[in-house]
C-alpha positions as CSV (number, residue, x, y, z in Angstrom):
1,M,0.3,-0.1,-0.3
2,T,1.1,3.4,-1.0
3,T,1.2,5.7,2.2
4,N,1.2,9.4,1.1
5,T,2.2,12.0,3.4
6,K,0.6,15.8,3.8
7,E,1.6,18.7,1.7
8,T,1.8,22.4,3.3
9,A,2.5,25.3,1.3
10,Q,5.7,27.2,2.2
11,S,4.5,30.2,4.6
12,P,4.7,33.5,2.3
13,T,6.5,34.9,5.9
14,H,9.6,32.6,5.7
15,W,10.5,34.5,1.8
16,M,9.6,37.6,3.6
17,A,12.2,37.3,6.1
18,H,14.8,36.5,3.4
19,L,13.4,39.3,1.9
20,E,13.6,41.6,4.8
21,L,17.4,40.9,5.6
22,V,18.4,41.3,2.0
23,A,16.7,45.0,1.9
24,A,18.1,45.6,5.1
25,I,21.5,44.8,3.7
26,V,21.2,46.7,0.4
27,S,20.2,49.6,2.2
28,G,23.5,49.8,4.7
29,V,25.5,49.5,1.2
30,L,23.5,52.5,0.0
31,I,24.1,54.4,3.0
32,L,28.0,54.0,2.8
33,A,27.8,54.7,-0.6
34,A,25.9,58.0,-0.4
35,W,28.4,58.6,2.6
36,L,31.6,58.4,0.6
37,I,29.7,60.2,-2.4
38,G,28.7,63.0,0.5
39,K,32.6,63.4,1.0
40,E,33.3,63.9,-2.7
41,G,31.4,67.0,-2.5
42,S,28.2,65.9,-4.6
43,T,25.4,66.4,-2.4
44,T,22.5,65.9,-4.4
45,L,23.7,62.5,-5.6
46,S,24.3,61.4,-1.6
47,I,21.5,62.6,-0.8
48,S,19.6,60.4,-3.3
49,F,21.2,57.6,-2.8
50,Y,20.0,58.4,1.5
51,I,16.5,58.8,0.1
52,I,16.8,55.2,-2.0
53,A,18.5,53.4,1.4
54,F,15.4,55.1,3.3
55,L,13.1,53.8,0.9
56,I,14.1,50.3,0.5
57,G,15.9,49.2,4.4
58,G,12.6,51.0,6.0
59,F,9.4,49.6,3.4
60,A,9.0,46.3,5.5
61,K,8.8,48.2,8.6
62,A,7.3,51.1,7.5
63,K,4.0,48.9,5.8
64,E,4.2,46.8,9.5
65,G,4.3,50.0,11.2
66,I,1.1,51.1,9.3
67,E,-0.5,48.5,9.0
68,E,-0.6,47.5,13.0
69,T,-1.5,51.4,13.5
70,I,-4.4,50.8,11.9
71,A,-5.2,47.7,13.1
72,D,-4.8,48.5,17.0
73,K,-5.3,52.1,16.4
74,Q,-2.2,53.1,18.2
75,L,1.5,54.5,16.5
76,N,3.9,52.0,17.7
77,V,7.9,51.9,17.4
78,E,8.1,51.2,14.0
79,M,6.6,54.8,13.4
80,L,8.2,56.5,15.8
81,M,11.4,55.4,13.9
82,V,9.9,56.3,10.7
83,F,9.1,59.6,11.9
84,A,12.5,60.3,13.8
85,A,14.2,59.4,10.3
86,I,12.2,61.5,8.6
87,G,12.9,64.6,11.2
88,S,16.4,64.1,11.0
89,A,15.8,64.4,6.9
90,V,14.2,67.6,7.4
91,I,17.0,68.9,9.6
92,G,19.8,68.1,6.9
93,Y,20.7,64.8,8.4
94,W,20.2,62.2,6.7
95,A,23.2,59.9,7.4
96,E,21.7,60.1,11.0
97,G,18.2,59.2,9.8
98,A,19.4,56.8,7.4
99,I,21.8,55.1,9.6
100,L,18.6,54.4,11.9
101,I,16.1,52.9,9.7
102,F,19.4,50.4,8.8
103,I,19.5,49.3,12.6
104,F,15.9,48.9,12.9
105,A,15.7,47.0,9.7
106,I,18.2,44.5,10.7
107,S,16.8,43.4,13.9
108,G,13.5,43.6,12.3
109,A,14.3,41.5,9.6
110,L,16.2,38.8,12.3
111,E,12.6,39.3,14.5
112,T,10.5,37.9,11.8
113,Y,13.2,35.2,10.5
114,T,13.3,33.6,13.8
115,L,9.8,34.0,14.9
116,N,7.4,32.7,12.2
117,K,8.6,29.1,11.5
118,S,5.5,27.1,13.7
119,H,3.9,25.7,10.6
120,K,7.5,23.2,9.9
121,E,6.9,20.8,13.3
122,I,3.1,20.4,12.5
123,S,3.8,19.3,9.1
124,A,6.0,16.7,10.4
125,L,4.1,15.7,12.6
126,M,1.7,15.6,9.5
127,E,4.2,13.6,7.4
128,L,3.7,10.6,10.3
129,Q,-0.2,10.1,10.2
130,P,-0.8,7.8,6.9
131,E,-3.6,9.1,5.0
132,E,-4.9,5.2,3.8
133,A,-5.8,2.1,5.7
134,W,-6.5,-1.6,4.5
135,L,-10.1,-1.8,5.4
136,I,-11.4,-5.1,5.9
137,Q,-15.1,-5.4,3.9
138,E,-17.9,-7.8,4.7
139,D,-16.8,-10.8,2.6
140,G,-12.9,-10.6,4.2
141,S,-11.4,-9.3,1.5
142,T,-9.3,-5.6,1.8
143,A,-9.5,-2.5,0.1
144,S,-7.4,0.5,0.4
145,V,-9.1,3.7,1.8
146,A,-8.7,7.2,3.2
147,T,-7.6,7.3,6.5
148,A,-10.4,10.3,6.6
149,S,-13.0,8.1,5.4
150,L,-13.1,5.9,8.6
151,S,-15.7,4.9,11.3
152,V,-15.7,4.3,14.8
153,G,-16.1,0.4,14.3
154,S,-14.5,-0.4,11.2
155,K,-11.9,-3.3,11.0
156,I,-9.0,-2.9,9.5
157,L,-5.3,-5.2,8.8
158,V,-2.2,-3.9,9.7
159,K,1.0,-5.4,7.6
160,P,4.8,-5.6,9.4
161,G,6.3,-2.2,8.9
162,E,3.3,0.1,7.8
163,R,1.9,2.6,10.7
164,I,-1.2,2.0,12.6
165,P,-3.1,4.8,10.8
166,V,-5.9,4.8,13.8
167,D,-6.8,4.6,17.4
168,G,-7.8,1.3,17.8
169,I,-7.6,-2.4,19.6
170,V,-6.4,-5.6,18.5
171,I,-9.0,-8.1,17.2
172,H,-7.1,-10.9,16.0
173,G,-3.2,-11.5,16.0
174,T,0.0,-10.7,17.8
175,T,3.2,-8.5,17.0
176,S,5.7,-6.3,18.4
177,V,4.9,-2.3,17.4
178,D,7.5,0.5,18.0
179,M,5.8,3.1,20.7
180,S,8.7,5.5,20.3
181,A,6.8,8.0,18.1
182,I,4.0,8.2,21.5
183,N,6.5,7.0,24.7
184,G,9.9,7.2,23.8
185,E,10.6,3.4,24.5
186,S,13.4,2.3,22.8
187,V,12.0,-1.2,23.1
188,P,9.0,-2.0,21.0
189,V,6.0,-3.3,23.0
190,T,4.3,-6.7,22.3
191,K,0.9,-6.2,21.2
192,A,-1.9,-8.8,21.4
193,K,-5.7,-9.7,21.5
194,D,-7.6,-6.5,23.4
195,D,-4.3,-4.4,23.6
196,E,-4.2,-0.7,22.4
197,L,-3.3,0.7,19.4
198,F,-2.1,4.5,18.5
199,A,-2.2,6.1,15.1
200,G,1.3,6.7,14.5
201,T,3.0,3.6,15.9
202,V,4.8,1.3,13.7
203,N,3.5,-2.2,13.1
204,I,7.1,-4.2,13.2
205,S,6.9,-8.1,13.4
206,G,3.6,-9.4,12.6
207,A,0.2,-8.8,10.6
208,I,-3.0,-8.2,12.9
209,Q,-6.3,-6.8,12.3
210,M,-7.5,-3.9,14.6
211,E,-10.9,-2.3,15.2
212,M,-11.2,1.4,15.1
213,T,-12.2,3.4,18.6
214,K,-12.0,6.7,17.9
215,P,-12.6,9.3,15.4
216,S,-8.8,9.9,13.3
217,S,-9.6,13.9,15.2
218,E,-9.9,12.3,18.2
219,T,-6.6,10.4,18.2
220,L,-3.4,10.3,20.8
221,F,-1.3,11.4,18.1
222,Q,-3.7,14.5,16.9
223,K,-3.9,15.5,20.4
224,I,0.1,15.8,20.1
225,I,-0.5,18.3,17.5
226,T,-3.2,20.1,19.0
227,L,-0.6,20.3,21.9
228,V,2.0,22.0,19.7
229,Q,-0.2,24.5,18.5
230,N,-1.8,25.5,21.5
231,A,1.6,26.1,23.5
232,Q,3.0,27.7,20.3
233,S,0.3,30.4,20.3
234,E,0.4,31.0,23.8
235,K,2.7,34.7,24.0
236,S,5.5,34.6,26.6
237,P,5.6,37.3,29.9
238,S,8.5,39.2,27.7
239,Q,6.9,39.1,24.6
240,Q,3.8,40.8,26.4
241,F,6.0,43.2,28.5
242,I,7.8,44.4,25.1
243,E,4.1,44.9,23.7
244,K,2.7,47.2,26.7
245,F,5.9,49.2,26.7
246,E,6.3,49.6,23.2
247,G,3.0,51.0,23.2
248,T,4.0,53.2,26.2
249,Y,7.3,54.3,24.6
250,V,6.0,55.5,21.5
251,K,2.9,57.6,23.4
252,I,5.1,59.4,25.7
253,V,7.8,60.2,23.0
254,I,4.8,61.9,20.4
255,F,3.2,63.1,23.5
256,T,6.2,65.5,24.7
257,V,7.7,66.2,20.6
258,I,3.9,67.5,19.7
259,A,4.2,69.7,23.4
260,M,7.6,70.6,21.9
261,M,6.0,72.2,19.0
262,F,4.0,74.7,20.8
263,L,4.6,74.8,24.2
264,P,7.9,76.6,24.6
265,H,6.7,79.1,22.3
266,Y,4.4,80.4,24.6
267,L,5.9,79.5,27.8
268,F,9.5,80.5,27.6
269,D,9.1,82.7,24.4
270,W,11.5,81.3,22.3
271,D,10.8,82.0,18.4
272,W,9.5,79.6,15.9
273,T,12.3,78.4,14.2
274,T,14.2,77.4,17.7
275,T,10.7,75.4,18.3
276,F,10.3,73.2,15.7
277,Y,14.4,72.6,15.9
278,R,14.4,71.8,19.0
279,A,11.2,69.5,18.6
280,I,13.3,67.6,15.8
281,V,16.2,67.3,17.9
282,L,14.3,65.6,20.1
283,L,12.7,63.4,18.0
284,V,16.5,62.4,17.0
285,V,17.5,61.7,20.4
286,A,14.7,60.0,21.9
287,S,14.7,57.3,18.7
288,P,15.1,53.8,20.7
289,C,18.1,53.4,18.1
290,A,20.1,52.7,21.6
291,L,17.7,50.6,22.8
292,V,17.4,48.5,20.1
293,A,21.0,48.3,20.0
294,S,21.0,47.5,23.6
295,I,20.2,43.8,23.2
296,M,20.6,42.6,19.8
297,P,23.9,42.8,19.2
298,A,24.4,40.8,22.5
299,T,21.8,38.6,21.4
300,L,23.8,37.6,18.1
301,A,27.2,37.7,20.3
302,A,25.1,35.3,22.4
303,V,24.1,33.0,19.7
304,S,27.3,33.0,17.9
305,N,28.8,32.1,21.2
306,G,26.7,29.1,22.1
307,A,26.8,28.1,18.3
308,K,30.6,27.5,18.2
309,R,30.3,25.3,21.3
310,G,27.5,23.0,20.2
311,V,24.3,25.0,21.5
312,L,22.1,26.9,18.5
313,F,19.6,29.1,19.9
314,K,16.2,29.8,18.1
315,G,16.0,33.3,19.2
316,G,17.1,36.2,21.5
317,I,13.6,35.6,23.7
318,H,14.6,31.7,24.1
319,L,18.3,32.5,25.1
320,E,17.0,35.1,27.7
321,H,14.6,32.9,28.9
322,L,17.6,30.2,29.7
323,G,18.8,32.4,32.8
324,S,15.7,32.6,34.4
325,L,14.7,28.3,34.7
326,K,14.9,26.8,38.1
327,A,14.1,23.4,37.4
328,I,14.2,21.7,33.7
329,A,12.7,18.4,33.3
330,F,14.7,15.6,31.2
331,D,13.1,12.5,28.6
332,K,15.1,9.5,29.1
333,T,15.3,7.9,25.9
334,G,17.6,9.3,23.8
335,T,17.9,11.9,26.1
336,L,19.7,11.1,29.6
337,T,20.5,7.7,27.9
338,S,21.9,6.7,24.2
339,G,18.3,5.2,23.3
340,K,19.7,2.0,21.8
341,P,19.6,-1.0,24.0
342,V,23.1,-2.7,25.2
343,V,23.2,-6.0,27.2
344,T,25.1,-5.3,30.7
345,D,24.5,-9.7,31.6
346,F,24.8,-12.6,29.9
347,I,24.7,-15.4,32.6
348,V,24.6,-19.2,31.5
349,R,23.4,-22.3,33.3
350,D,26.2,-24.1,35.7
351,N,28.8,-25.8,34.3
352,E,27.9,-24.9,30.8
353,N,30.7,-22.8,28.5
354,T,29.9,-19.6,28.2
355,E,31.6,-18.5,25.0
356,K,29.4,-21.4,23.0
357,A,25.9,-20.8,24.9
358,L,26.9,-17.1,23.2
359,A,27.9,-18.1,20.1
360,L,24.6,-20.2,19.6
361,L,22.8,-17.2,21.0
362,L,24.4,-15.3,17.8
363,S,23.8,-17.5,15.7
364,I,20.1,-17.0,15.9
365,E,19.6,-13.6,16.9
366,A,21.7,-12.8,14.0
367,Q,18.9,-13.5,11.4
368,S,16.8,-11.2,13.3
369,N,16.0,-7.2,12.8
370,H,14.9,-6.8,16.0
371,P,16.7,-4.3,18.7
372,L,17.3,-6.6,21.0
373,A,18.8,-8.8,18.4
374,V,21.2,-5.8,17.2
375,A,22.1,-5.3,20.6
376,I,22.6,-9.1,21.4
377,V,25.0,-9.4,17.5
378,N,27.1,-6.2,19.3
379,Y,27.3,-7.6,21.5
380,A,28.6,-11.0,20.7
381,A,31.3,-9.0,18.8
382,E,32.8,-6.7,20.6
383,Q,33.7,-10.4,22.9
384,G,35.1,-11.9,19.6
385,I,32.3,-14.7,19.3
386,A,32.2,-15.4,15.5
387,Q,29.0,-17.6,14.1
388,K,29.6,-21.0,13.9
389,E,25.8,-22.3,12.3
390,N,22.9,-21.3,10.9
391,P,20.3,-22.7,11.9
392,Q,15.9,-22.4,11.2
393,I,14.6,-19.8,12.7
394,E,10.3,-19.2,13.0
395,D,10.0,-15.2,14.0
396,V,6.8,-15.8,16.6
397,P,5.3,-11.9,16.8
398,G,5.2,-10.7,20.0
399,Y,7.5,-13.9,22.1
400,G,10.3,-14.5,20.3
401,I,12.7,-17.3,17.9
402,R,11.8,-20.6,17.6
403,A,15.5,-22.1,15.9
404,L,15.6,-25.3,15.0
405,T,19.7,-25.6,15.8
406,E,22.5,-28.8,15.7
407,S,21.6,-29.8,18.8
408,G,17.9,-29.5,18.5
409,E,15.1,-26.6,19.4
410,V,16.3,-23.8,21.4
411,L,13.5,-21.2,21.9
412,V,15.0,-17.8,22.8
413,G,12.3,-14.8,23.8
414,N,10.0,-13.6,27.2
415,P,8.9,-15.0,29.7
416,N,5.7,-16.2,28.4
417,F,7.6,-17.9,25.4
418,V,10.2,-20.1,27.3
419,G,8.3,-20.7,30.5
420,K,7.9,-18.7,33.8
421,S,8.4,-21.4,36.5
422,L,11.8,-22.3,34.9
423,I,12.9,-19.0,35.2
424,E,12.1,-18.1,38.1
425,D,13.9,-21.8,39.1
426,F,16.9,-20.1,37.0
427,N,19.9,-19.3,39.4
428,E,18.2,-18.5,41.9
429,G,15.7,-15.4,41.0
430,I,18.8,-13.5,39.1
431,V,16.0,-12.9,36.4
432,R,13.6,-11.3,38.8
433,K,16.9,-9.3,40.4
434,L,17.6,-7.8,36.8
435,S,14.2,-6.6,36.0
436,N,13.6,-5.2,39.1
437,E,17.0,-3.4,38.1
438,G,15.4,-1.8,35.3
439,K,16.7,-4.4,32.7
440,T,14.5,-5.8,29.7
441,V,15.9,-9.5,30.5
442,V,15.3,-12.2,27.1
443,S,15.8,-16.2,28.0
444,M,17.1,-18.5,26.1
445,K,16.0,-22.6,26.8
446,D,17.1,-25.5,25.4
447,A,16.0,-29.3,26.0
448,N,17.7,-29.3,29.4
449,G,15.7,-26.0,30.5
450,I,16.6,-22.4,30.4
451,L,20.2,-22.3,29.5
452,A,21.4,-18.6,29.2
453,V,19.6,-15.0,29.9
454,I,20.7,-11.9,28.7
455,A,19.5,-8.1,30.7
456,L,19.9,-5.3,28.2
457,K,19.6,-1.9,29.1
458,D,19.5,1.4,27.7
459,T,22.5,2.9,29.5
460,L,23.1,6.4,30.1
461,R,25.2,8.9,28.4
462,P,28.7,9.5,29.7
463,E,28.4,13.2,30.0
464,A,24.8,12.8,31.6
465,V,25.7,12.7,36.0
466,K,28.2,15.7,34.9
467,A,25.3,17.5,33.2
468,I,23.1,16.9,36.1
469,K,25.9,17.7,38.4
470,D,26.4,21.2,36.6
471,L,22.7,22.0,36.8
472,K,22.7,21.5,40.7
473,Q,25.5,23.8,41.6
474,L,23.4,26.0,39.2
475,G,20.6,26.2,41.7
476,I,18.9,24.3,39.2
477,Q,16.6,21.1,39.9
478,S,16.3,18.2,37.5
479,I,12.8,16.1,36.7
480,M,13.1,13.0,34.4
481,L,9.5,12.3,32.5
482,T,9.2,9.3,31.1
483,G,7.2,6.8,29.1
484,D,9.2,3.4,30.7
485,N,7.6,1.8,33.6
486,E,8.6,2.8,37.4
487,N,11.5,0.5,38.1
488,T,13.7,1.5,34.9
489,A,13.1,5.1,35.8
490,K,13.4,4.7,39.2
491,T,17.1,2.9,38.3
492,I,18.3,5.6,35.8
493,A,17.3,8.5,38.2
494,K,19.5,6.9,40.5
495,E,22.6,6.8,38.3
496,A,21.8,9.9,37.1
497,G,21.3,12.0,40.4
498,L,18.3,13.3,39.3
499,D,16.0,14.9,42.0
500,R,12.9,13.6,40.9
501,Y,11.4,11.3,38.4
502,V,8.0,10.5,36.6
503,A,7.1,7.2,35.1
504,E,5.0,5.5,32.5
505,C,4.4,9.8,31.2
506,L,2.3,9.7,28.1
507,P,2.7,12.9,26.1
508,E,-0.8,14.7,27.4
509,M,0.7,13.0,30.8
510,K,4.0,15.0,30.4
511,V,2.3,17.9,29.8
512,N,0.5,17.9,32.3
513,E,2.9,16.9,34.7
514,L,5.1,20.2,32.9
515,K,2.0,22.6,33.4
516,R,2.2,21.3,37.0
517,L,6.4,22.5,37.3
518,L,5.7,25.2,35.9
519,S,3.2,26.4,38.5
520,E,5.5,25.1,41.1
521,Y,8.8,26.5,39.6
522,G,7.8,28.8,37.7
523,E,10.1,28.9,34.3
524,V,10.7,25.3,34.1
525,G,12.9,23.4,30.7
526,M,12.5,20.7,29.0
527,V,15.3,18.5,27.2
528,G,13.8,15.6,24.7
529,D,14.5,14.2,21.5
530,G,11.4,12.6,20.4
531,I,8.0,12.9,18.3
532,N,6.5,12.3,22.1
533,D,8.2,14.8,23.5
534,A,7.3,17.9,20.9
535,P,4.0,19.2,22.8
536,A,6.0,19.3,26.0
537,L,8.8,21.4,24.5
538,A,6.7,23.8,22.9
539,T,4.8,24.1,26.8
540,A,7.4,24.8,28.3
541,T,9.7,27.9,29.0
542,S,12.3,26.9,26.9
543,G,12.6,23.3,25.2
544,I,16.1,22.0,24.2
545,A,16.3,19.3,21.5
546,M,18.9,16.4,21.1
547,G,21.0,17.6,17.5
548,E,19.9,13.4,16.6
549,G,16.6,13.8,17.5
550,T,13.5,14.1,15.4
551,D,12.7,16.7,12.8
552,V,9.7,17.7,14.8
553,A,11.5,17.6,18.5
554,L,13.9,20.2,16.5
555,E,11.6,22.2,14.9
556,T,9.4,22.6,18.4
557,A,12.5,23.1,20.2
558,D,13.8,26.5,20.9
559,V,17.6,25.6,21.7
560,V,19.2,22.3,19.9
561,L,22.3,20.7,21.2
562,M,24.0,20.0,17.6
563,Q,26.6,17.7,19.4
564,N,23.9,15.9,21.9
565,D,26.0,16.6,25.0
566,L,23.9,17.8,27.9
567,T,26.7,18.9,29.5
568,R,26.6,22.4,27.5
569,I,23.0,22.8,29.0
570,S,24.5,24.1,31.7
571,Y,26.6,26.0,29.6
572,A,24.1,27.6,27.4
573,V,22.7,29.1,31.1
574,K,25.4,30.8,32.0
575,V,25.5,32.6,28.4
576,S,21.7,33.6,29.0
577,K,22.8,34.9,32.7
578,K,25.5,37.1,31.3
579,M,23.5,38.0,28.8
580,Q,20.8,39.5,30.4
581,R,23.7,41.2,32.9
582,I,24.9,43.5,30.0
583,V,21.5,43.6,28.6
584,K,20.5,45.4,31.7
585,Q,23.4,47.2,31.9
586,N,23.0,48.7,28.2
587,V,19.4,49.4,28.9
588,F,20.0,51.5,31.8
589,F,22.9,53.1,30.3
590,S,21.1,54.1,26.7
591,V,17.7,54.9,28.8
592,A,19.9,57.0,30.7
593,V,21.6,58.3,27.6
594,I,18.2,59.8,26.3
595,A,17.1,61.2,29.5
596,V,20.4,63.3,29.4
597,L,19.8,64.4,25.8
598,I,16.2,65.0,26.0
599,I,16.7,67.2,29.1
600,S,19.7,69.4,27.5
601,N,17.8,70.0,24.7
602,F,15.1,71.5,26.9
603,M,17.6,73.5,28.4
604,Q,18.6,73.8,25.0
605,V,22.8,73.0,26.1
606,V,23.1,70.5,23.5
607,D,22.5,71.3,19.6
608,L,21.8,68.6,16.9
609,P,25.1,67.8,16.1
610,L,26.5,67.0,19.8
611,G,23.0,65.2,20.4
612,V,23.1,63.1,16.9
613,I,27.1,62.5,18.9
614,G,25.5,61.5,21.6
615,H,22.6,59.6,20.3
616,E,25.4,57.4,18.0
617,G,28.2,57.4,20.3
618,S,25.3,55.4,22.4
619,T,24.5,53.3,20.5
620,I,28.4,52.1,19.4
621,L,29.3,52.0,23.2
622,V,26.2,49.4,23.8
623,I,26.9,47.5,20.7
624,L,30.1,47.3,22.0
625,N,29.6,45.8,25.4
626,G,27.0,43.5,23.9
627,L,30.3,41.8,21.4
628,R,32.0,40.5,24.8
629,L,29.8,37.6,24.7
630,L,31.8,36.7,21.5
631,N,34.0,35.8,24.3
632,N,33.7,32.0,26.2
633,V,31.8,32.3,29.4
634,N,33.2,30.6,33.0
């Protein structure tokens, strides 16, 4: 059966982000050209270049400002920048006005580019939803139909290797299902009659028949998509504050400039020329150029710093949030652990040769592509064991493998397959002990009983313990949210040194747990790598994805660990804290300079050239202060 994927048109905002950036760069080149031409004495041509730079660099932000002004019925910072630039041109300071537009255009282009990517992760999720399914008809035959046409109660055939199209229950057959898209577990789960199935998961080994129990619009996978959409639509506190500050700032400046155009003439007997001149100077020195430069260069420097050390920040606001985190929640599989099971124990029956038993097991598992079989084959290779025979095998879906070897029939699989009573008697309950340690145990049985048991485990990443320790030194709590069982979760949490853990979390449970942590700590990060982590990543104050994670996790997250190094999280937090300190310094300094220039202008102490020097000088200083973030942070 051919499974189609849904395609979504590329958002126009994606292309607009590139157009804005190109326009800003072109305007910068034109400003440089105009300045050089002006130095040669060609004033008219120089002004012409400045005007073109105004139009190219300022078009996008001016258009945005006008549209928002009409929609919100109030002026905004975009319009204030336009007025300031025009004002500087009116009094003959073309370069200052053009530079004002250029800086604002650059910051606007970068902001637009980083804030309009939400459609990508939704598209990636949609690709995992099968659009067709095998419908079992009344005469027993099957027909390929659109998943959307199915209704509750429909009987569906799911072949090996296909994604399960809808939520439902098994009505016939047994198989292993890759549940990683839902619960993040690396080990497939056995599904038999009456067991629950979820859309988007993968049927690995056996053909099964299922009955649809939920409409396509209410599947667990669809809930994941909805959760991501809802989380991304919520505005952050910082964004809300910036919007409120923007409106207040513009109103104060506009009101002050208008007042400056008239009141001094009547109150202080200024002539109209002086009054208008001082109003224009006020408009120029009060423009938020230095305020914009207080944040953007520092943010870009911090982003560059992180990128050099394996941390990708998707925007300044996400970088800002990292420094305020009080707790970080971790997924287990593929995040704290490697995501691939490895053999930790191989125990054989008394008086049996270990190498011979392992060679027998290798000959059986080498013919399977099951994740546990791959781990066993790799273990045998590490031990220098070679395959000595090629037995006939029969894959028993959901249970294990039956093999006909030179020494007779051998069974390899779970307790229900090889015999629970035999396992309990093996080596004084070692199997139960290994299971209590959170390990997956596979048993091998021959004619004389249990020949060997193999314990496998998804092991911790080498750097996980140090990463958790570093976070503790920064005062950040660490919590694990995992779909694994209690024993496995408890073992991993103890080994990693986590403060706490929550086991058996489905995607919506992870989101609920994360919301509870948010209410407890206020600012909480989430680290994950799978599709099942996407809603939690989107809900967290800061979503952090592993670089080898799924496309959905990478697109949903705010921060990406490109080298999968968990210790980079603490470094990113340090960068964020230093950036916040520098930004606060810059904002205070730029506001103080603007205040001094405004007061000096009112007192007629500062003229336009000095006002421009003070204004542009403060901008240069805050940029240089921000660039300190290019250095390594300790």
